[in-house]
C-alpha positions as CSV (number, residue, x, y, z in Angstrom):
1,M,-0.6,-40.3,12.9
2,G,2.6,-38.7,11.6
3,Q,1.9,-39.7,8.0
4,A,-1.7,-38.3,8.3
5,F,-0.3,-35.0,9.7
6,Q,2.3,-34.8,6.9
7,A,-0.4,-35.5,4.3
8,I,-2.6,-32.7,5.7
9,L,0.4,-30.3,5.8
10,E,1.3,-31.1,2.2
11,E,-2.3,-30.5,1.2
12,K,-2.3,-27.1,2.9
13,I,1.0,-26.1,1.3
14,Q,-0.4,-27.0,-2.1
15,E,-3.6,-25.0,-1.5
16,I,-1.6,-22.0,-0.5
17,A,0.6,-22.4,-3.6
18,N,-2.6,-22.3,-5.7
19,V,-3.9,-19.1,-4.1
20,M,-1.8,-16.9,-6.4
21,D,-3.1,-18.8,-9.5
22,H,-6.6,-18.4,-8.2
23,L,-6.3,-14.6,-7.9
24,M,-4.6,-14.0,-11.2
25,R,-6.6,-12.9,-14.2
26,H,-7.4,-15.6,-16.8
27,E,-9.3,-16.1,-20.0
28,V,-12.9,-17.4,-19.6
29,W,-14.4,-16.8,-23.0
30,R,-13.1,-15.9,-26.5
31,F,-15.0,-14.5,-29.4
32,G,-12.6,-14.6,-32.3
33,P,-9.7,-12.2,-31.5
34,V,-11.6,-10.8,-28.5
35,E,-10.6,-12.3,-25.1
36,I,-13.0,-12.0,-22.1
37,S,-11.0,-12.3,-18.9
38,S,-12.2,-13.4,-15.5
39,T,-11.9,-9.8,-14.3
40,V,-14.1,-8.5,-17.1
41,R,-16.7,-11.2,-16.4
42,N,-16.7,-10.4,-12.7
43,T,-17.0,-6.7,-13.4
44,W,-20.0,-7.4,-15.6
45,V,-21.6,-9.5,-12.9
46,I,-21.2,-6.6,-10.3
47,M,-22.5,-4.0,-12.8
48,A,-25.6,-6.2,-13.4
49,L,-26.1,-6.6,-9.7
50,L,-25.8,-2.9,-9.1
51,F,-28.3,-2.1,-11.9
52,L,-30.8,-4.6,-10.4
53,L,-30.4,-3.2,-6.9
54,V,-30.8,0.4,-8.1
55,Y,-33.9,-0.5,-10.0
56,L,-35.5,-2.3,-7.1
57,A,-34.6,0.5,-4.6
58,T,-35.9,3.4,-6.8
59,R,-39.0,2.0,-8.4
60,R,-41.3,3.2,-5.6
61,I,-39.9,6.6,-4.7
62,S,-42.3,8.7,-2.6
63,E,-42.3,12.0,-0.7
64,R,-42.3,10.1,2.6
65,P,-39.2,7.8,2.5
66,R,-39.5,4.3,3.8
67,G,-37.7,1.0,3.4
68,A,-35.0,1.0,0.8
69,Q,-35.6,4.7,0.1
70,T,-34.6,5.6,3.6
71,L,-31.4,3.7,3.2
72,L,-30.7,5.5,-0.1
73,E,-31.2,8.9,1.5
74,I,-28.8,7.9,4.3
75,I,-26.2,6.9,1.6
76,L,-26.9,10.2,-0.2
77,E,-26.2,12.2,2.9
78,F,-22.9,10.3,3.4
79,Y,-21.9,11.2,-0.2
80,Y,-22.8,14.8,0.4
81,S,-20.7,14.9,3.6
82,L,-17.8,13.4,1.7
83,I,-18.1,16.1,-1.0
84,D,-18.8,19.0,1.4
85,G,-15.6,18.4,3.3
86,G,-13.4,19.2,0.3
87,L,-15.6,21.2,-2.1
88,G,-18.3,22.8,0.0
89,K,-22.0,22.5,-0.9
90,K,-21.4,23.9,-4.4
91,G,-19.4,20.8,-5.0
92,R,-22.5,18.6,-4.8
93,V,-22.8,18.9,-8.5
94,Y,-20.0,16.4,-8.7
95,L,-22.1,13.8,-6.9
96,P,-22.4,11.6,-10.0
97,I,-18.6,11.3,-10.1
98,V,-17.9,10.8,-6.4
99,G,-21.0,8.7,-5.7
100,T,-20.4,6.4,-8.6
101,L,-16.8,5.9,-7.7
102,F,-17.5,5.0,-4.1
103,T,-20.4,2.7,-4.9
104,F,-18.7,0.8,-7.7
105,I,-15.4,0.4,-5.8
106,I,-17.0,-0.8,-2.6
107,F,-19.2,-3.3,-4.5
108,M,-16.1,-4.6,-6.3
109,N,-14.1,-4.7,-3.1
110,L,-16.8,-6.7,-1.3
111,S,-17.7,-9.0,-4.2
112,W,-15.8,-11.9,-2.7
113,F,-19.0,-12.5,-0.7
114,I,-20.3,-14.0,-4.0
115,P,-19.1,-17.6,-4.1
116,G,-16.3,-18.1,-6.5
117,M,-15.9,-14.3,-7.2
118,I,-12.5,-12.7,-7.2
119,P,-12.8,-8.9,-6.6
120,P,-11.9,-7.0,-9.8
121,T,-9.9,-4.6,-7.7
122,T,-7.3,-7.3,-7.1
123,D,-6.4,-6.9,-10.8
124,I,-4.2,-3.9,-11.5
125,M,-5.9,-3.4,-14.9
126,T,-9.1,-2.6,-13.1
127,T,-7.5,-0.1,-10.6
128,A,-5.6,1.5,-13.5
129,A,-8.8,2.0,-15.5
130,L,-10.5,3.5,-12.4
131,A,-7.6,5.8,-11.8
132,I,-7.2,7.0,-15.4
133,T,-10.9,7.6,-15.7
134,T,-10.9,9.6,-12.5
135,I,-8.0,11.8,-13.4
136,F,-9.4,12.3,-16.9
137,L,-12.7,13.5,-15.4
138,V,-10.9,15.8,-13.1
139,Q,-9.1,17.4,-16.1
140,V,-12.4,17.8,-17.9
141,V,-14.0,19.4,-14.9
142,A,-11.0,21.8,-14.6
143,V,-11.3,22.9,-18.2
144,M,-15.1,23.4,-17.9
145,Q,-14.7,25.5,-14.7
146,K,-11.7,27.6,-15.8
147,G,-11.7,27.5,-19.5
148,F,-8.8,26.1,-21.5
149,I,-6.5,29.1,-20.9
150,G,-7.3,29.1,-17.2
151,Y,-6.7,25.4,-17.0
152,L,-3.2,25.8,-18.5
153,H,-2.6,28.7,-16.2
154,H,-3.2,26.8,-13.0
155,F,-0.2,24.6,-13.7
156,G,1.9,27.7,-13.0
157,E,0.3,28.4,-9.6
158,P,1.2,29.7,-7.1
159,I,4.5,30.6,-8.9
160,I,5.7,29.8,-12.4
161,L,8.8,28.0,-11.0
162,L,6.5,25.2,-9.8
163,L,5.3,24.5,-13.4
164,P,7.4,21.3,-13.8
165,M,6.4,20.0,-10.4
166,N,2.7,20.6,-11.0
167,I,2.9,18.8,-14.3
168,I,4.7,15.8,-12.7
169,E,2.1,15.8,-9.9
170,E,-0.7,15.4,-12.4
171,L,1.1,12.6,-14.2
172,V,1.8,10.8,-10.9
173,K,-1.8,10.9,-9.7
174,P,-3.1,8.0,-11.7
175,F,-0.2,5.8,-10.8
176,S,-0.7,6.6,-7.1
177,L,-4.4,5.8,-7.2
178,T,-3.7,2.6,-9.2
179,I,-1.1,1.2,-6.9
180,R,-2.7,2.2,-3.6
181,L,-6.0,0.4,-4.4
182,F,-4.5,-2.6,-6.1
183,C,-1.8,-3.3,-3.5
184,N,-4.2,-3.0,-0.6
185,M,-6.9,-5.2,-2.1
186,F,-4.6,-7.8,-3.5
187,A,-2.7,-8.1,-0.2
188,E,-5.9,-8.3,1.8
189,K,-7.4,-11.0,-0.5
190,M,-4.1,-12.9,-0.4
191,A,-3.9,-12.8,3.4
192,T,-7.5,-13.7,4.0
193,S,-7.3,-16.6,1.5
194,I,-4.3,-18.1,3.2
195,L,-5.8,-17.7,6.7
196,F,-9.0,-19.4,5.5
197,I,-6.9,-22.3,4.3
198,L,-4.8,-22.6,7.5
199,V,-7.6,-22.0,10.1
200,P,-11.0,-22.5,8.4
201,L,-12.9,-23.2,11.6
202,L,-11.5,-20.5,13.9
203,L,-11.1,-17.3,12.0
204,P,-13.8,-17.0,9.2
205,V,-15.9,-14.4,11.0
206,P,-13.1,-12.0,12.1
207,I,-11.5,-12.4,8.7
208,M,-14.7,-11.5,6.9
209,A,-15.2,-8.5,9.2
210,L,-11.6,-7.4,8.5
211,G,-12.3,-7.8,4.7
212,V,-15.4,-5.6,4.9
213,L,-13.5,-3.0,6.9
214,M,-10.6,-2.9,4.5
215,G,-12.8,-2.9,1.4
216,S,-14.8,0.0,2.8
217,I,-11.8,2.0,3.8
218,Q,-10.2,1.7,0.4
219,A,-13.4,2.8,-1.4
220,F,-13.5,5.8,1.0
221,I,-9.8,6.7,0.4
222,F,-10.1,6.5,-3.3
223,S,-13.3,8.7,-3.3
224,M,-11.8,11.2,-0.9
225,L,-8.7,11.6,-3.1
226,A,-11.0,12.1,-6.0
227,V,-12.7,14.9,-4.1
228,T,-9.3,16.4,-3.2
229,Y,-8.2,16.4,-6.8
230,L,-11.5,18.0,-7.9
231,A,-11.0,20.7,-5.3
232,T,-7.5,21.4,-6.5
233,A,-8.5,21.4,-10.1
234,T,-11.4,23.9,-9.5
235,H,-10.1,26.0,-6.7
236,G,-6.4,25.9,-7.3
237,H,-3.4,24.8,-5.3
């Protein structure tokens, strides 16, 4: 009995030790000098799934919504409420940015429902790419709204003495977005993976519910911060 328990314990310890290796990015294909990592492959799978879902949901759009179209309109209203809170109704022109961010991030966060899939957002390279792209788009929007001279001028608002601080703030934003999303998703996936190993029969449903909640919250926070940055860039500090 004691030996059987010890063997089970050693097996569990070994499985827990392998969790980190399982979550880390690794090479899956190579085409000459080009390496395709597991994160890139998983991202492609999610993108293909999104394109398929969008195609199926929008191929029969009608004036009287029904079925998938009703769900799409509910999602659209949610995106509008997210934007209106920070930018007002005029800010709905930025729906392609905010809506795409939220949709893409939440699908990546919840992709662990696909057997064998590791969410791309547990890789800091993915969260860095999302953060850099978001901040770049914010700067583009600011230039389009204010003109290049006005864009440069807003770094000196509300007083010129804050110029260095405002510049530092812009430089810190992508790092903040990157670390926040990565740390939360990596820690959540690590914790749930270990709990699944230790108590596979007792906690799967609560753990899955917690994973859905955490993934949704992180997508919401990232999108909300994007709205805040857009508001600051277009309306000033």
